[in-house]
Backbone as a chain_set.jsonl record, in Angstrom:
{"seq": "XXXXXXXXXXXXXXXXXXXXXXXXXXXXXXXXXXXXXXXXXXXXXXXXXXXXXXXXXXXXXXXXXXXXXXXXXXXXXXXXXXXXXXXXXXXXXXXXXXXXXXXXXXXXXXXXX", "coords": {"N": [[180.108, 297.06, 154.87], [179.211, 295.531, 151.82], [179.414, 292.0, 151.139], [180.539, 289.603, 148.908], [178.935, 286.581, 148.538], [178.351, 283.939, 147.26], [178.379, 282.198, 144.095], [175.549, 281.375, 142.181], [174.037, 278.907, 140.33], [171.789, 277.595, 137.865], [171.065, 274.27, 136.997], [170.563, 271.534, 134.698], [170.564, 268.834, 135.488], [171.07, 267.845, 138.577], [172.465, 265.731, 139.861], [174.257, 264.935, 137.853], [175.76, 267.297, 137.613], [176.866, 267.375, 140.156], [178.556, 265.114, 140.048], [180.375, 266.064, 138.119], [181.455, 268.551, 139.203], [182.143, 267.922, 141.927], [183.084, 265.169, 142.082], [184.757, 264.885, 139.785], [186.128, 267.432, 139.27], [186.835, 268.006, 141.876], [185.849, 269.75, 143.858], [184.712, 270.55, 147.156], [181.821, 269.188, 148.748], [179.749, 271.19, 150.416], [177.205, 271.545, 151.367], [174.321, 269.628, 151.079], [171.179, 269.458, 150.161], [169.471, 267.835, 148.831], [167.75, 268.992, 146.727], [169.285, 271.149, 146.372], [172.621, 272.153, 146.152], [175.693, 273.002, 147.59], [178.926, 273.976, 146.843], [182.485, 274.128, 147.352], [185.88, 275.123, 148.107], [188.812, 274.923, 150.032], [189.329, 277.963, 151.753], [187.868, 279.512, 150.131], [185.661, 280.911, 147.663], [182.171, 280.072, 147.304], [179.837, 277.934, 145.555], [176.542, 277.639, 144.579], [174.193, 275.228, 143.467], [171.262, 274.476, 141.714], [168.657, 272.419, 140.604], [166.851, 272.962, 137.655], [164.29, 273.535, 135.11], [165.224, 273.046, 131.651], [164.913, 275.406, 130.126], [165.568, 277.37, 131.911], [168.214, 277.245, 132.385], [171.651, 278.113, 132.039], [173.828, 280.726, 130.879], [175.248, 282.873, 128.793], [177.15, 284.822, 129.374], [178.585, 284.128, 131.647], [181.464, 283.027, 133.358], [183.071, 280.498, 135.076], [185.653, 280.355, 137.297], [188.26, 278.378, 138.397], [190.72, 277.855, 140.714], [193.535, 275.82, 140.659], [196.032, 273.544, 141.927], [197.945, 272.558, 140.089], [197.691, 273.137, 136.903], [198.413, 271.733, 134.589], [198.581, 269.028, 135.453], [195.919, 268.608, 136.342], [194.553, 269.079, 133.956], [195.501, 266.908, 132.403], [194.569, 264.739, 133.977], [191.754, 265.145, 134.009], [191.203, 265.137, 131.267], [191.858, 262.482, 130.704], [189.702, 261.299, 131.902], [187.763, 261.733, 130.112], [186.785, 264.294, 129.822], [186.303, 267.025, 127.77], [188.283, 269.621, 126.643], [188.209, 273.075, 125.69], [190.499, 274.482, 125.185], [193.991, 273.791, 125.433], [196.211, 273.914, 128.308], [197.635, 277.129, 128.699], [199.924, 279.869, 128.83], [199.0, 283.027, 130.069], [198.86, 286.592, 129.389], [198.621, 287.921, 131.834], [199.973, 286.42, 133.646], [199.063, 283.972, 134.668], [198.373, 280.459, 134.126], [196.094, 278.995, 132.075], [193.357, 276.753, 131.278], [190.574, 276.16, 129.257], [187.172, 275.024, 129.382], [183.88, 273.474, 129.188], [181.118, 273.056, 131.418], [178.745, 270.362, 132.205], [176.308, 271.637, 131.581], [176.954, 273.569, 129.817], [178.111, 275.875, 130.823], [180.795, 278.141, 130.786], [184.069, 277.388, 131.803], [187.137, 277.896, 133.548], [190.177, 276.446, 134.429], [192.961, 277.152, 136.423], [196.393, 277.907, 137.228]], "CA": [[180.437, 296.886, 153.472], [178.671, 294.284, 151.283], [180.376, 290.914, 150.942], [180.09, 288.631, 147.926], [178.765, 285.312, 149.233], [178.577, 282.786, 146.399], [177.772, 282.122, 142.776], [174.407, 280.463, 142.178], [173.677, 278.586, 138.953], [170.757, 276.596, 137.618], [171.564, 273.162, 136.19], [169.499, 270.651, 134.228], [170.613, 267.566, 136.203], [171.897, 268.113, 139.752], [173.367, 264.598, 140.096], [175.304, 265.035, 136.83], [176.615, 268.427, 137.975], [177.634, 266.964, 141.345], [179.648, 264.252, 139.583], [181.36, 266.892, 137.425], [182.128, 269.52, 140.073], [182.702, 267.32, 143.142], [183.844, 263.944, 141.841], [185.802, 265.047, 138.777], [186.965, 268.607, 139.519], [187.354, 267.91, 143.235], [185.333, 270.725, 144.817], [184.101, 269.933, 148.334], [180.389, 269.364, 148.963], [179.579, 271.894, 151.685], [175.811, 271.398, 151.785], [173.516, 268.868, 150.124], [169.802, 269.413, 150.641], [168.675, 267.07, 147.886], [167.441, 269.8, 145.548], [170.233, 272.262, 146.382], [173.971, 271.706, 146.451], [176.672, 274.085, 147.685], [180.278, 273.467, 146.67], [183.555, 275.078, 147.609], [187.193, 274.547, 148.277], [189.651, 275.752, 150.882], [188.585, 279.05, 152.39], [187.473, 280.378, 149.032], [184.323, 281.207, 147.195], [181.243, 278.951, 147.231], [178.947, 277.911, 144.403], [175.301, 276.928, 144.807], [173.582, 274.656, 142.273], [169.875, 274.054, 141.895], [168.107, 271.847, 139.378], [165.74, 273.719, 137.065], [163.989, 273.135, 133.732], [166.247, 273.435, 130.69], [164.761, 276.794, 129.661], [166.08, 278.27, 132.948], [169.626, 276.889, 132.57], [172.651, 278.691, 131.134], [174.025, 282.169, 130.729], [176.426, 282.994, 127.932], [178.123, 285.774, 129.889], [179.182, 283.68, 132.904], [182.612, 282.12, 133.343], [183.421, 280.017, 136.404], [187.107, 280.224, 137.32], [188.654, 277.52, 139.504], [192.167, 277.79, 140.919], [194.03, 274.481, 140.972], [197.456, 273.526, 142.282], [198.76, 272.291, 138.904], [196.753, 273.083, 135.779], [198.847, 270.671, 133.668], [198.193, 267.735, 136.016], [194.464, 268.495, 136.314], [194.181, 268.961, 132.546], [195.776, 265.53, 132.001], [193.67, 263.857, 134.729], [190.376, 265.328, 133.543], [191.159, 264.675, 129.878], [191.852, 261.017, 130.764], [188.351, 260.907, 132.324], [186.849, 261.998, 129.005], [186.357, 265.681, 129.765], [186.848, 267.687, 126.585], [188.654, 271.016, 126.866], [188.207, 273.972, 124.532], [191.898, 274.85, 124.951], [195.01, 273.186, 126.291], [196.798, 274.936, 129.183], [198.479, 278.114, 128.023], [200.292, 281.032, 129.63], [198.263, 284.245, 129.75], [199.653, 287.802, 129.6], [198.541, 288.38, 133.228], [200.856, 285.605, 134.451], [198.485, 282.676, 135.046], [198.275, 279.441, 133.076], [194.682, 278.611, 132.043], [192.763, 275.846, 130.294], [189.131, 276.411, 129.253], [186.265, 273.923, 129.081], [182.49, 273.754, 129.552], [180.531, 272.064, 132.315], [177.697, 269.608, 131.509], [175.22, 272.504, 131.14], [177.479, 274.537, 128.863], [178.739, 277.036, 131.452], [182.225, 278.231, 130.483], [184.928, 277.224, 132.977], [188.583, 277.951, 133.399], [191.01, 276.026, 135.538], [194.229, 277.871, 136.262], [197.383, 277.95, 138.316]], "C": [[179.834, 295.564, 152.989], [179.788, 293.264, 151.051], [179.793, 289.915, 149.953], [180.071, 287.248, 148.577], [179.105, 284.119, 148.349], [177.911, 282.975, 145.039], [176.632, 281.118, 142.861], [174.051, 280.189, 140.725], [172.573, 277.539, 138.921], [171.335, 275.537, 136.684], [170.404, 272.253, 135.802], [169.416, 269.361, 135.048], [171.596, 267.717, 137.367], [172.886, 266.978, 140.032], [174.535, 264.626, 139.106], [176.275, 266.157, 137.17], [177.451, 268.108, 139.216], [178.804, 266.081, 140.941], [180.75, 265.086, 138.943], [182.151, 267.753, 138.403], [182.799, 268.876, 141.294], [183.609, 266.134, 142.822], [184.992, 264.149, 140.857], [186.708, 266.242, 139.059], [187.534, 268.629, 140.936], [186.895, 268.973, 144.209], [184.642, 269.983, 145.964], [182.597, 270.197, 148.356], [180.223, 269.961, 150.352], [178.181, 271.708, 152.258], [175.068, 270.642, 150.698], [172.129, 268.719, 150.718], [168.89, 268.654, 149.683], [168.389, 267.825, 146.608], [168.341, 271.029, 145.447], [171.582, 271.732, 146.844], [174.864, 272.929, 146.533], [178.053, 273.463, 147.704], [181.293, 274.535, 146.995], [184.874, 274.365, 147.722], [188.058, 275.471, 149.104], [188.809, 276.771, 151.623], [187.992, 279.985, 151.351], [185.985, 280.511, 148.831], [183.468, 279.941, 147.144], [180.368, 279.079, 145.988], [177.728, 277.075, 144.76], [174.732, 276.439, 143.488], [172.177, 274.194, 142.616], [169.348, 273.55, 140.561], [166.892, 272.635, 138.939], [165.434, 273.177, 135.669], [165.019, 273.734, 132.765], [166.129, 274.888, 130.248], [165.217, 277.825, 130.703], [167.572, 278.047, 133.224], [170.49, 277.629, 131.565], [172.66, 280.197, 131.136], [175.338, 282.357, 129.984], [177.504, 283.891, 128.525], [178.819, 285.354, 131.169], [180.384, 282.798, 132.614], [182.957, 281.78, 134.782], [184.916, 279.73, 136.388], [187.525, 279.472, 138.585], [190.175, 277.447, 139.565], [192.541, 276.372, 141.336], [195.523, 274.561, 141.271], [198.336, 273.42, 141.043], [197.84, 272.102, 137.709], [197.128, 271.981, 134.795], [198.376, 269.304, 134.158], [196.674, 267.559, 135.98], [193.939, 268.38, 134.891], [194.365, 267.511, 132.083], [194.801, 264.559, 132.677], [192.247, 263.936, 134.212], [190.212, 264.877, 132.096], [191.096, 263.149, 129.825], [190.484, 260.48, 131.192], [187.312, 261.211, 131.248], [186.327, 263.417, 128.944], [187.073, 266.364, 128.606], [187.085, 269.157, 126.902], [188.547, 271.8, 125.566], [189.625, 274.382, 124.168], [192.787, 274.031, 125.88], [195.539, 274.275, 127.221], [197.747, 275.842, 128.401], [198.746, 279.27, 128.976], [199.536, 282.254, 129.131], [199.144, 285.464, 130.036], [199.659, 288.282, 131.055], [199.295, 287.44, 134.188], [200.322, 284.251, 134.885], [198.494, 281.738, 133.842], [196.864, 278.861, 133.155], [194.406, 277.522, 131.008], [191.254, 276.033, 130.402], [188.362, 275.176, 128.809], [184.846, 274.369, 129.402], [182.0, 272.664, 130.493], [179.401, 271.35, 131.587], [176.523, 270.454, 131.013], [175.691, 273.59, 130.187], [178.049, 275.794, 129.481], [180.23, 277.0, 131.152], [183.011, 278.197, 131.792], [186.375, 277.433, 132.595], [189.191, 277.33, 134.634], [192.348, 276.708, 135.319], [195.123, 277.651, 137.459], [198.434, 278.967, 137.953]], "O": [[179.94, 294.561, 153.695], [180.94, 293.619, 150.804], [178.675, 289.435, 150.14], [181.086, 286.799, 149.109], [180.036, 283.37, 148.645], [177.01, 283.798, 144.869], [176.752, 280.107, 143.553], [173.791, 281.121, 139.964], [172.443, 276.714, 139.825], [172.009, 275.86, 135.706], [169.386, 272.206, 136.492], [168.321, 268.848, 135.279], [172.81, 267.716, 137.164], [174.03, 267.24, 140.405], [175.677, 264.368, 139.487], [177.486, 265.989, 137.031], [178.606, 268.521, 139.314], [179.919, 266.267, 141.426], [181.931, 264.846, 139.192], [183.38, 267.692, 138.43], [183.915, 269.255, 141.651], [184.765, 266.1, 143.242], [186.089, 263.636, 141.077], [187.929, 266.093, 139.085], [188.596, 269.205, 141.169], [187.476, 269.104, 145.286], [184.059, 268.917, 145.762], [182.149, 271.295, 148.025], [180.523, 269.309, 151.352], [177.991, 271.712, 153.475], [175.177, 270.982, 149.52], [171.922, 267.953, 151.659], [167.671, 268.817, 149.725], [168.739, 267.365, 145.521], [168.179, 271.851, 144.545], [171.671, 270.963, 147.802], [174.815, 273.797, 145.662], [178.324, 272.543, 148.476], [180.991, 275.726, 146.919], [184.98, 273.164, 147.47], [188.039, 276.684, 148.898], [187.702, 276.468, 152.067], [187.651, 281.126, 151.661], [185.179, 280.254, 149.725], [184.001, 278.847, 146.959], [180.181, 280.168, 145.443], [177.862, 275.93, 145.193], [174.781, 277.159, 142.49], [171.938, 273.6, 143.668], [169.564, 274.171, 139.52], [166.012, 272.942, 139.742], [166.24, 272.437, 135.106], [165.602, 274.785, 133.03], [167.147, 275.541, 130.017], [165.248, 279.021, 130.414], [168.122, 278.595, 134.18], [170.128, 277.764, 130.397], [171.642, 280.851, 131.363], [176.409, 282.034, 130.499], [178.679, 283.724, 128.196], [179.577, 286.142, 131.735], [180.337, 281.931, 131.74], [183.118, 282.673, 135.614], [185.393, 278.952, 135.563], [187.189, 279.874, 139.699], [190.832, 277.036, 138.609], [191.942, 275.798, 142.246], [196.189, 275.531, 140.908], [199.355, 274.104, 140.943], [197.272, 271.026, 137.524], [196.241, 271.351, 134.219], [197.838, 268.513, 133.383], [196.187, 266.485, 135.629], [192.976, 267.654, 134.646], [193.478, 266.95, 131.44], [194.268, 263.661, 132.026], [191.603, 262.908, 134.0], [189.186, 264.296, 131.741], [190.372, 262.583, 129.005], [190.142, 259.339, 130.883], [186.12, 260.975, 131.447], [185.496, 263.723, 128.089], [188.295, 266.287, 128.481], [186.184, 269.851, 127.375], [188.764, 271.261, 124.481], [189.932, 274.605, 122.996], [192.376, 273.635, 126.971], [195.334, 275.457, 126.946], [198.537, 275.393, 127.571], [197.912, 279.607, 129.817], [199.442, 282.491, 127.927], [200.074, 285.378, 130.838], [200.589, 288.971, 131.472], [199.26, 287.641, 135.402], [201.081, 283.448, 135.429], [198.608, 282.172, 132.696], [196.48, 278.299, 134.18], [195.115, 277.388, 130.011], [190.709, 276.061, 131.506], [188.827, 274.394, 127.98], [184.627, 275.5, 129.834], [182.403, 271.506, 130.39], [179.113, 271.697, 130.441], [175.808, 270.026, 130.107], [174.9, 274.446, 129.79], [178.44, 276.706, 128.753], [180.86, 275.947, 131.252], [182.67, 278.88, 132.758], [186.781, 277.178, 131.461], [188.786, 277.636, 135.755], [192.819, 276.831, 134.188], [194.681, 277.266, 138.542], [199.376, 279.182, 138.716]]}, "num_chains": 1, "name": "protein.A"}
């Protein structure tokens, strides 16, 4: 049976994306090859990032969803670091509490618990 391995996205500035995803959001750096970065957390899904020209960055139909222990605490912590959210944490009909934002390249993200 096929197995989903990881999400792969193109970013304009790999160092900037590393600061956002690893330093600010707290994802673990699993592999750093200079021009390729793989991130993850726990035993979950992995995300690969590769720097590309701006015309190869972005996809309006992609949303990256990151599970956090406490969405309220992470929302407050990230907001204090200057990260701007599109929405404050809110309860969803499916039972999770989400807050939406965009990464430095405009990819839509949700943190939830």
